[in-house]
N, CA, C and O atoms as a MOPAC input file, in Angstrom:
PM7 MOZYME 1SCF
protein

 N     99.06900 1    91.96800 1   204.04500 1
 C     98.47300 1    92.25800 1   202.75500 1
 C     99.39800 1    93.20000 1   201.99300 1
 O    100.07300 1    94.04000 1   202.58700 1
 N     99.42100 1    93.04800 1   200.68100 1
 C    100.23600 1    93.87700 1   199.80100 1
 C     99.32400 1    94.51200 1   198.75300 1
 O     98.38800 1    93.87400 1   198.27300 1
 N     99.59600 1    95.75800 1   198.40300 1
 C     98.80900 1    96.45500 1   197.38400 1
 C     99.70900 1    96.87400 1   196.23800 1
 O    100.87500 1    97.21700 1   196.43600 1
 N     99.14800 1    96.84200 1   195.02900 1
 C     99.82500 1    97.41400 1   193.87200 1
 C     98.87900 1    98.42900 1   193.24200 1
 O     97.65800 1    98.27400 1   193.28400 1
 N     99.46200 1    99.46300 1   192.66300 1
 C     98.69200 1   100.48400 1   191.96500 1
 C     99.28400 1   100.63400 1   190.57300 1
 O    100.42400 1   101.06900 1   190.41000 1
 N     98.49400 1   100.26700 1   189.57500 1
 C     98.91500 1   100.40400 1   188.18100 1
 C     98.31000 1   101.68700 1   187.63700 1
 O     97.12200 1   101.95000 1   187.82500 1
 N     99.13300 1   102.48800 1   186.96000 1
 C     98.70600 1   103.75500 1   186.38300 1
 C     98.85000 1   103.65000 1   184.86900 1
 O     99.89100 1   103.23400 1   184.36100 1
 N     97.79300 1   104.03300 1   184.15600 1
 C     97.81500 1   103.99800 1   182.69000 1
 C     96.89700 1   105.10200 1   182.17800 1
 O     96.44100 1   105.95500 1   182.93900 1
 N     96.63900 1   105.06800 1   180.88700 1
 C     95.74200 1   106.05000 1   180.27000 1
 C     94.48300 1   105.34300 1   179.78900 1
 O     94.53600 1   104.22700 1   179.27300 1
 N     93.33900 1   106.02300 1   179.97000 1
 C     92.06800 1   105.45700 1   179.55100 1
 C     91.06700 1   106.58400 1   179.32900 1
 O     90.98000 1   107.51200 1   180.13300 1
 N     90.32700 1   106.50100 1   178.25900 1
 C     89.22100 1   107.41200 1   178.03600 1
 C     88.12200 1   107.03000 1   179.02600 1
 O     87.69400 1   105.87600 1   179.04500 1
 N     87.66100 1   107.96100 1   179.83800 1
 C     86.66300 1   107.67500 1   180.87300 1
 C     85.39700 1   107.05300 1   180.29500 1
 O     84.67900 1   106.34800 1   181.00400 1
 N     85.11500 1   107.30000 1   179.02500 1
 C     83.92800 1   106.70400 1   178.40000 1
 C     84.06100 1   105.19700 1   178.25200 1
 O     83.07600 1   104.51600 1   177.96800 1
 N     85.25400 1   104.66900 1   178.44000 1
 C     85.49500 1   103.22600 1   178.32900 1
 C     85.33500 1   102.50000 1   179.66000 1
 O     85.50700 1   101.28200 1   179.72200 1
 N     85.01200 1   103.22200 1   180.71600 1
 C     84.98300 1   102.60600 1   182.04700 1
 C     83.99500 1   101.44100 1   182.13100 1
 O     84.28000 1   100.45700 1   182.81400 1
 N     82.87800 1   101.51900 1   181.47900 1
 C     81.90700 1   100.41700 1   181.50400 1
 C     82.45800 1    99.15800 1   180.86700 1
 O     82.29100 1    98.06300 1   181.40500 1
 N     83.11800 1    99.30300 1   179.72200 1
 C     83.70700 1    98.14500 1   179.04800 1
 C     84.82300 1    97.53200 1   179.89100 1
 O     84.91700 1    96.31100 1   180.02000 1
 N     85.66500 1    98.39000 1   180.46100 1
 C     86.77600 1    97.90300 1   181.28400 1
 C     86.23900 1    97.18800 1   182.52500 1
 O     86.74300 1    96.12600 1   182.89100 1
 N     85.23500 1    97.75100 1   183.16700 1
 C     84.62500 1    97.10600 1   184.33900 1
 C     84.04700 1    95.74800 1   183.96000 1
 O     84.17100 1    94.78800 1   184.72000 1
 N     83.41600 1    95.66100 1   182.79300 1
 C     82.86100 1    94.38900 1   182.34200 1
 C     83.93500 1    93.34200 1   182.10100 1
 O     83.75900 1    92.17400 1   182.44900 1
 N     85.03200 1    93.75200 1   181.51400 1
 C     86.14800 1    92.82900 1   181.26500 1
 C     86.69200 1    92.29400 1   182.58100 1
 O     86.93200 1    91.09400 1   182.71900 1
 N     86.88700 1    93.19100 1   183.55500 1
 C     87.38600 1    92.73000 1   184.84700 1
 C     86.34100 1    91.92300 1   185.60200 1
 O     86.69700 1    91.00400 1   186.34000 1
 N     85.06100 1    92.24100 1   185.43900 1
 C     84.01400 1    91.44500 1   186.07000 1
 C     84.06300 1    90.00400 1   185.59500 1
 O     83.91800 1    89.07400 1   186.38800 1
 N     84.27200 1    89.82400 1   184.28700 1
 C     84.39500 1    88.47400 1   183.73000 1
 C     85.65200 1    87.78900 1   184.26300 1
 O     85.59900 1    86.63200 1   184.68100 1
 N     86.77500 1    88.49500 1   184.24800 1
 C     88.05400 1    87.95000 1   184.71700 1
 C     87.97100 1    87.55600 1   186.19300 1
 O     88.45500 1    86.49600 1   186.58800 1
 N     87.35500 1    88.41800 1   186.99900 1
 C     87.27600 1    88.15700 1   188.43000 1
 C     86.30400 1    87.02400 1   188.76100 1
 O     86.29000 1    86.53100 1   189.88900 1
 N     85.49200 1    86.60900 1   187.78600 1
 C     84.61000 1    85.46300 1   187.95900 1
 C     85.29700 1    84.13500 1   187.66900 1
 O     84.68400 1    83.07600 1   187.80300 1
 N     86.57200 1    84.18400 1   187.27100 1
 C     87.34400 1    82.97000 1   187.00100 1
 C     88.16500 1    82.61200 1   188.24200 1
 O     88.04100 1    83.25200 1   189.28600 1
 N     88.99400 1    81.59300 1   188.11200 1
 C     89.84700 1    81.20300 1   189.22700 1
 C     91.07700 1    82.09100 1   189.39300 1
 O     91.80400 1    81.95200 1   190.37700 1
 N     91.32500 1    83.00500 1   188.44500 1
 C     92.55700 1    83.80300 1   188.49800 1
 C     92.72600 1    84.62300 1   189.77400 1
 O     93.82500 1    84.62100 1   190.32900 1
 N     91.71200 1    85.32000 1   190.27300 1
 C     91.94400 1    86.06100 1   191.52300 1
 C     92.43400 1    85.14500 1   192.65100 1
 O     93.32300 1    85.51100 1   193.41900 1
 N     91.84600 1    83.96400 1   192.73700 1
 C     92.27000 1    83.01700 1   193.77200 1
 C     93.71000 1    82.55700 1   193.52700 1
 O     94.51100 1    82.50900 1   194.46000 1
 N     94.04100 1    82.22200 1   192.28400 1
 C     95.39000 1    81.76500 1   191.95600 1
 C     96.44000 1    82.83200 1   192.26100 1
 O     97.55300 1    82.51700 1   192.68400 1
 N     96.07600 1    84.10200 1   192.04200 1
 C     97.01200 1    85.19800 1   192.26300 1
 C     97.01300 1    85.69300 1   193.70800 1
 O     97.87700 1    86.48200 1   194.09300 1
 N     96.05400 1    85.23700 1   194.50700 1
 C     95.96100 1    85.72000 1   195.88300 1
 C     95.35600 1    87.10200 1   195.96600 1
 O     95.60600 1    87.83700 1   196.92100 1
 N     94.55100 1    87.46500 1   194.96300 1
 C     93.91400 1    88.78900 1   194.94700 1
 C     92.81000 1    88.82300 1   195.99700 1
 O     91.90200 1    87.99200 1   195.99700 1
 N     92.90700 1    89.78100 1   196.86900 1
 C     91.90000 1    89.95700 1   197.91600 1
 C     90.83700 1    90.97500 1   197.48800 1
 O     89.65900 1    90.83900 1   197.81900 1
 N     91.27900 1    92.00000 1   196.74400 1
 C     90.34500 1    93.05500 1   196.31900 1
 C     90.94300 1    93.77700 1   195.13000 1
 O     92.16000 1    93.92800 1   195.02300 1
 N     90.05300 1    94.22900 1   194.21700 1
 C     90.46500 1    95.02500 1   193.06100 1
 C     89.54600 1    96.25000 1   193.00000 1
 O     88.32900 1    96.13400 1   193.14900 1
 N     90.14700 1    97.42400 1   192.77700 1
 C     89.37700 1    98.64500 1   192.58900 1
 C     89.93900 1    99.37600 1   191.38100 1
 O     91.15600 1    99.46200 1   191.21100 1
 N     89.05500 1    99.90200 1   190.54200 1
 C     89.45600 1   100.64600 1   189.35100 1
 C     88.95600 1   102.07800 1   189.49100 1
 O     87.82900 1   102.31600 1   189.92500 1
 N     89.81700 1   103.03700 1   189.11300 1
 C     89.48400 1   104.45400 1   189.19400 1
 C     89.85300 1   105.13200 1   187.88500 1
 O     90.78800 1   104.71500 1   187.20200 1
 N     89.12100 1   106.17100 1   187.54300 1
 C     89.44300 1   107.00200 1   186.37600 1
 C     89.46900 1   108.45800 1   186.82400 1
 O     88.63800 1   108.90100 1   187.61700 1
 N     90.45300 1   109.19300 1   186.29000 1
 C     90.55300 1   110.62200 1   186.59500 1
 C     91.25300 1   111.32100 1   185.43800 1
 O     92.43200 1   111.08100 1   185.17800 1
 N     90.52300 1   112.18200 1   184.75100 1
 C     91.07200 1   113.03500 1   183.69800 1
 C     91.98700 1   112.29200 1   182.72000 1
 O     93.12400 1   112.69500 1   182.47800 1
 N     91.46900 1   111.21700 1   182.17700 1
 C     92.22400 1   110.46800 1   181.18400 1
 C     93.20500 1   109.46000 1   181.75400 1
 O     93.91800 1   108.78800 1   181.00900 1
 N     93.24200 1   109.35600 1   183.06600 1
 C     94.12700 1   108.38000 1   183.69900 1
 C     93.30900 1   107.23200 1   184.28000 1
 O     92.14900 1   107.40100 1   184.65800 1
 N     93.92500 1   106.08900 1   184.34000 1
 C     93.33900 1   104.85400 1   184.84500 1
 C     94.19300 1   104.40400 1   186.02200 1
 O     95.41900 1   104.36800 1   185.92600 1
 N     93.55000 1   104.06400 1   187.12400 1
 C     94.23700 1   103.58200 1   188.31200 1
 C     93.63700 1   102.23700 1   188.70000 1
 O     92.42500 1   102.11400 1   188.87900 1
 N     94.48200 1   101.24900 1   188.82400 1
 C     94.07100 1    99.88500 1   189.13300 1
 C     94.72500 1    99.49300 1   190.44700 1
 O     95.91300 1    99.17400 1   190.49200 1
 N     93.94000 1    99.52200 1   191.51000 1
 C     94.42700 1    99.18300 1   192.84400 1
 C     94.05100 1    97.74000 1   193.13500 1
 O     92.88000 1    97.36300 1   193.09200 1
 N     95.06800 1    96.94300 1   193.43100 1
 C     94.84100 1    95.52600 1   193.68500 1
 C     95.51100 1    95.14300 1   194.99300 1
 O     96.68800 1    95.43300 1   195.20300 1
 N     94.75300 1    94.48600 1   195.88100 1
 C     95.26400 1    94.03900 1   197.16900 1
 C     95.44700 1    92.52700 1   197.12600 1
 O     94.59300 1    91.79800 1   196.62000 1
 N     96.57300 1    92.07000 1   197.66300 1
 C     96.93100 1    90.65700 1   197.65400 1
 C     97.05200 1    90.12700 1   199.07100 1
 O     97.28900 1    90.88000 1   200.01600 1
 N     96.88400 1    88.81200 1   199.20300 1
 C     97.03200 1    88.16200 1   200.49700 1
 C     98.46100 1    88.22100 1   201.00800 1
 O     98.68500 1    88.31500 1   202.21400 1
 N     99.43300 1    88.16800 1   200.09900 1
 C    100.83400 1    88.12800 1   200.51800 1
 C    101.55600 1    89.40000 1   200.09600 1
 O    100.99200 1    90.24600 1   199.40200 1
 N    102.78600 1    89.52200 1   200.51300 1
 C    103.61700 1    90.66900 1   200.15400 1
 C    104.26500 1    90.50600 1   198.78400 1
 O    105.13600 1    91.29700 1   198.42300 1
 N    103.86700 1    89.51600 1   198.02800 1
 C    104.49300 1    89.21100 1   196.73700 1
 C    103.62900 1    89.65700 1   195.55900 1
 O    103.75100 1    89.08300 1   194.47700 1
 N    102.76600 1    90.65100 1   195.72200 1
 C    101.81700 1    91.06800 1   194.69100 1
 C    102.41900 1    91.30400 1   193.32100 1
 O    101.95000 1    90.72600 1   192.34100 1
 N    103.44800 1    92.13900 1   193.22200 1
 C    104.05900 1    92.43300 1   191.93400 1
 C    104.66800 1    91.19700 1   191.29800 1
 O    104.58100 1    91.00200 1   190.08600 1
 N    105.28700 1    90.36000 1   192.12700 1
 C    105.88900 1    89.12400 1   191.62100 1
 C    104.82000 1    88.16000 1   191.13400 1
 O    105.02000 1    87.47700 1   190.12900 1
 N    103.69100 1    88.09200 1   191.82700 1
 C    102.59600 1    87.21400 1   191.43400 1
 C    102.05000 1    87.63200 1   190.07400 1
 O    101.74600 1    86.78000 1   189.23800 1
 N    101.92400 1    88.93700 1   189.84900 1
 C    101.44400 1    89.42700 1   188.55500 1
 C    102.39300 1    88.99600 1   187.44600 1
 O    101.95600 1    88.52800 1   186.39500 1
 N    103.68300 1    89.15300 1   187.68000 1
 C    104.66800 1    88.76100 1   186.66700 1
 C    104.58600 1    87.26600 1   186.37600 1
 O    104.67500 1    86.85700 1   185.21800 1
 N    104.41700 1    86.45000 1   187.41000 1
 C    104.32200 1    85.00200 1   187.22600 1
 C    103.04800 1    84.61600 1   186.48200 1
 O    103.05400 1    83.65500 1   185.71300 1
 N    101.96200 1    85.34700 1   186.69600 1
 C    100.67400 1    85.02000 1   186.07900 1
 C    100.58200 1    85.42700 1   184.61700 1
 O     99.66600 1    84.99500 1   183.91700 1
 N    101.50300 1    86.24300 1   184.14300 1
 C    101.41600 1    86.79800 1   182.78300 1
 C    101.26900 1    85.75100 1   181.69400 1
 O    100.69000 1    86.04900 1   180.64900 1
 N    101.76600 1    84.54200 1   181.89200 1
 C    101.70000 1    83.50400 1   180.86500 1
 C    100.40900 1    82.68300 1   180.93800 1
 O    100.11700 1    81.92200 1   180.01500 1
 N     99.64400 1    82.82100 1   182.00000 1
 C     98.40600 1    82.05400 1   182.14700 1
 C     97.41400 1    82.49800 1   181.06900 1
 O     97.27300 1    83.69700 1   180.82900 1
 N     96.72400 1    81.55700 1   180.41200 1
 C     95.79200 1    81.92600 1   179.32900 1
 C     94.72600 1    82.94800 1   179.73200 1
 O     94.36500 1    83.79900 1   178.91900 1
 N     94.22000 1    82.88800 1   180.94900 1
 C     93.21400 1    83.86400 1   181.38200 1
 C     93.80700 1    85.25500 1   181.53700 1
 O     93.14400 1    86.25100 1   181.25000 1
 N     95.05800 1    85.32800 1   181.99200 1
 C     95.73600 1    86.61600 1   182.11300 1
 C     96.01800 1    87.18700 1   180.72400 1
 O     95.83700 1    88.38100 1   180.48600 1
 N     96.45900 1    86.32600 1   179.81800 1
 C     96.71200 1    86.76500 1   178.43800 1
 C     95.42800 1    87.29700 1   177.82300 1
 O     95.43800 1    88.32400 1   177.14400 1
 N     94.30600 1    86.59100 1   178.06400 1
 C     93.01800 1    87.03000 1   177.50100 1
 C     92.59200 1    88.38000 1   178.05300 1
 O     92.19000 1    89.25500 1   177.28700 1
 N     92.67200 1    88.57000 1   179.37100 1
 C     92.23700 1    89.85500 1   179.93500 1
 C     93.14300 1    90.97100 1   179.42200 1
 O     92.66900 1    92.07500 1   179.15200 1
 N     94.41700 1    90.70200 1   179.28500 1
 C     95.33000 1    91.71700 1   178.75600 1
 C     94.96900 1    92.08500 1   177.32600 1
 O     94.95300 1    93.26400 1   176.97000 1
 N     94.67900 1    91.08300 1   176.50400 1
 C     94.28000 1    91.34300 1   175.11300 1
 C     92.94800 1    92.08200 1   175.04000 1
 O     92.78100 1    92.99000 1   174.22500 1
 N     92.00300 1    91.69300 1   175.89100 1
 C     90.68400 1    92.34200 1   175.89800 1
 C     90.77100 1    93.80800 1   176.31400 1
 O     89.96300 1    94.62600 1   175.87300 1
 N     91.74300 1    94.14600 1   177.15700 1
 C     91.89100 1    95.52200 1   177.64600 1
 C     92.64500 1    96.43000 1   176.67200 1
 O     92.54900 1    97.65300 1   176.77300 1
 N     93.39000 1    95.85100 1   175.73500 1
 C     94.23000 1    96.65100 1   174.83700 1
 C     93.49700 1    97.77800 1   174.11600 1
 O     94.06800 1    98.85900 1   173.97300 1
 N     92.25900 1    97.58300 1   173.65400 1
 C     91.59100 1    98.70900 1   172.98200 1
 C     91.23600 1    99.87100 1   173.91600 1
 O     90.94500 1   100.97300 1   173.45000 1
 N     91.26000 1    99.63100 1   175.22500 1
 C     90.78200 1   100.62300 1   176.17800 1
 C     91.86800 1   101.23600 1   177.06100 1
 O     91.75000 1   102.39000 1   177.47300 1
 N     92.92000 1   100.47600 1   177.35300 1
 C     93.96200 1   100.91500 1   178.28500 1
 C     95.26600 1   101.08800 1   177.51000 1
 O     95.70900 1   100.17600 1   176.81100 1
 N     95.87000 1   102.25600 1   177.63900 1
 C     97.15500 1   102.52600 1   176.99700 1
 C     98.20200 1   102.78900 1   178.08200 1
 O     97.89500 1   103.31800 1   179.15100 1
 N     99.41700 1   102.41300 1   177.78400 1
 C    100.50900 1   102.64400 1   178.73900 1
 C    100.63200 1   104.13700 1   179.03200 1
 O    100.43600 1   104.97400 1   178.15100 1
 N    100.95400 1   104.44900 1   180.26800 1
 C    101.17300 1   105.84700 1   180.64000 1
 C    102.33300 1   106.41300 1   179.82500 1
 O    102.25800 1   107.53300 1   179.32100 1
 N    103.40100 1   105.63300 1   179.70000 1
 C    104.55800 1   106.03500 1   178.90400 1
 C    104.91400 1   104.87200 1   177.97400 1
 O    105.68300 1   103.99100 1   178.35800 1
 N    104.36300 1   104.85900 1   176.75800 1
 C    104.60600 1   103.73400 1   175.84700 1
 C    106.07800 1   103.48500 1   175.54600 1
 O    106.45400 1   102.35800 1   175.22500 1
 N    106.90900 1   104.50000 1   175.64200 1
 C    108.32400 1   104.33400 1   175.33400 1
 C    109.04900 1   103.46500 1   176.36100 1
 O    110.08200 1   102.87300 1   176.05000 1
 N    108.51800 1   103.38500 1   177.58000 1
 C    109.21200 1   102.62600 1   178.62200 1
 C    108.45400 1   101.38100 1   179.07100 1
 O    108.99500 1   100.59100 1   179.84400 1
 N    107.21200 1   101.18100 1   178.61100 1
 C    106.41000 1   100.05800 1   179.09200 1
 C    106.82900 1    98.75400 1   178.43000 1
 O    106.87300 1    98.64700 1   177.20400 1
 N    107.13700 1    97.76400 1   179.26600 1
 C    107.45500 1    96.43000 1   178.77200 1
 C    106.63200 1    95.35600 1   179.47800 1
 O    106.40600 1    94.28000 1   178.92300 1
 N    106.18400 1    95.64400 1   180.70100 1
 C    105.39000 1    94.69600 1   181.47900 1
 C    104.57000 1    95.48100 1   182.50100 1
 O    104.79800 1    96.67700 1   182.68100 1
 N    103.61100 1    94.82300 1   183.17800 1
 C    102.83400 1    95.52900 1   184.20000 1
 C    103.70600 1    96.20700 1   185.25900 1
 O    103.31700 1    97.23300 1   185.81700 1
 N    104.86600 1    95.64500 1   185.53400 1
 C    105.75400 1    96.24800 1   186.53800 1
 C    106.16700 1    97.66500 1   186.14600 1
 O    106.43800 1    98.49000 1   187.01800 1
 N    106.21900 1    97.95500 1   184.84900 1
 C    106.60300 1    99.29200 1   184.38700 1
 C    105.50700 1   100.32600 1   184.58700 1
 O    105.73900 1   101.52000 1   184.39600 1
 N    104.31900 1    99.88400 1   184.96900 1
 C    103.20800 1   100.80100 1   185.19000 1
 C    102.82100 1   100.90400 1   186.66300 1
 O    101.85300 1   101.58400 1   187.00300 1
 N    103.57200 1   100.23400 1   187.53700 1
 C    103.22200 1   100.22700 1   188.95400 1
 C    103.81900 1   101.42700 1   189.67600 1
 O    105.01700 1   101.70100 1   189.60900 1
 N    102.92400 1   102.12800 1   190.37100 1
 C    103.37100 1   103.24900 1   191.19200 1
 C    104.15000 1   102.70300 1   192.38000 1
 O    103.89800 1   101.59000 1   192.84200 1
 N    105.09100 1   103.48900 1   192.86700 1
 C    105.90000 1   103.09700 1   194.01700 1
 C    105.37200 1   103.79600 1   195.26700 1
 O    105.35400 1   105.02500 1   195.34400 1
 N    104.94700 1   103.00500 1   196.23200 1
 C    104.46400 1   103.59300 1   197.48000 1
 C    105.64100 1   104.19500 1   198.23400 1
 O    106.68400 1   103.55700 1   198.37900 1
 N    105.47500 1   105.41200 1   198.70900 1
 C    106.55100 1   106.05300 1   199.47700 1
 C    106.11600 1   106.44500 1   200.88200 1
 O    106.90900 1   106.99700 1   201.64500 1
 N    104.84000 1   106.15900 1   201.23800 1
 C    104.37500 1   106.41900 1   202.59600 1
 C    103.19300 1   105.52400 1   202.86800 1
 O    102.36000 1   105.29600 1   201.99100 1
 N    103.11800 1   105.01300 1   204.09000 1
 C    101.98800 1   104.18200 1   204.49500 1
 C    101.72600 1   104.42300 1   205.96400 1
 O    102.65700 1   104.54500 1   206.75900 1
 N    100.46400 1   104.49100 1   206.31800 1
 C    100.07500 1   104.62100 1   207.70100 1
 C     98.91800 1   103.67300 1   207.95000 1
 O     98.04700 1   103.52100 1   207.09300 1
 N     98.89600 1   103.04500 1   209.08900 1
 C     97.77100 1   102.22100 1   209.52200 1
 C     97.65500 1   102.36600 1   211.03000 1
 O     98.66500 1   102.49700 1   211.72100 1
 N     96.44700 1   102.34200 1   211.54000 1
 C     96.30000 1   102.46100 1   212.99800 1
 C     96.88400 1   101.23700 1   213.68700 1
 O     96.80700 1   100.12300 1   213.16900 1
 N     97.46600 1   101.45400 1   214.84900 1
 C     97.96500 1   100.31300 1   215.61100 1
 C     96.78400 1    99.67400 1   216.33500 1
 O     95.87200 1   100.35500 1   216.80300 1
 N     96.82900 1    98.36300 1   216.41000 1
 C     95.69200 1    97.69800 1   217.06200 1
 C     96.08000 1    97.10600 1   218.37700 1
 O     95.24400 1    96.51000 1   219.05700 1

């Protein structure tokens, strides 16, 4: 499994609208097409965290490939009033908002 964490800015009062947008999106075939296993959204002091787990290790690449799909375009457009880039000067794609994991631990089985 692969995880991505997108960091952006969001007014916490928008969390209901953002959750609704993702609820609609996750009811389509897109999660299956992208190999999304789980999505979690978090808000903290004006920041937005989008944790997404994928079936394969290609999560970031899958997001980039899905960007042209009409459902992905729609969810991106629907989120624009609520989610702002963490650093608008450097944001060009979702990859520019992905945190880089530098440590991971899991119990051995």
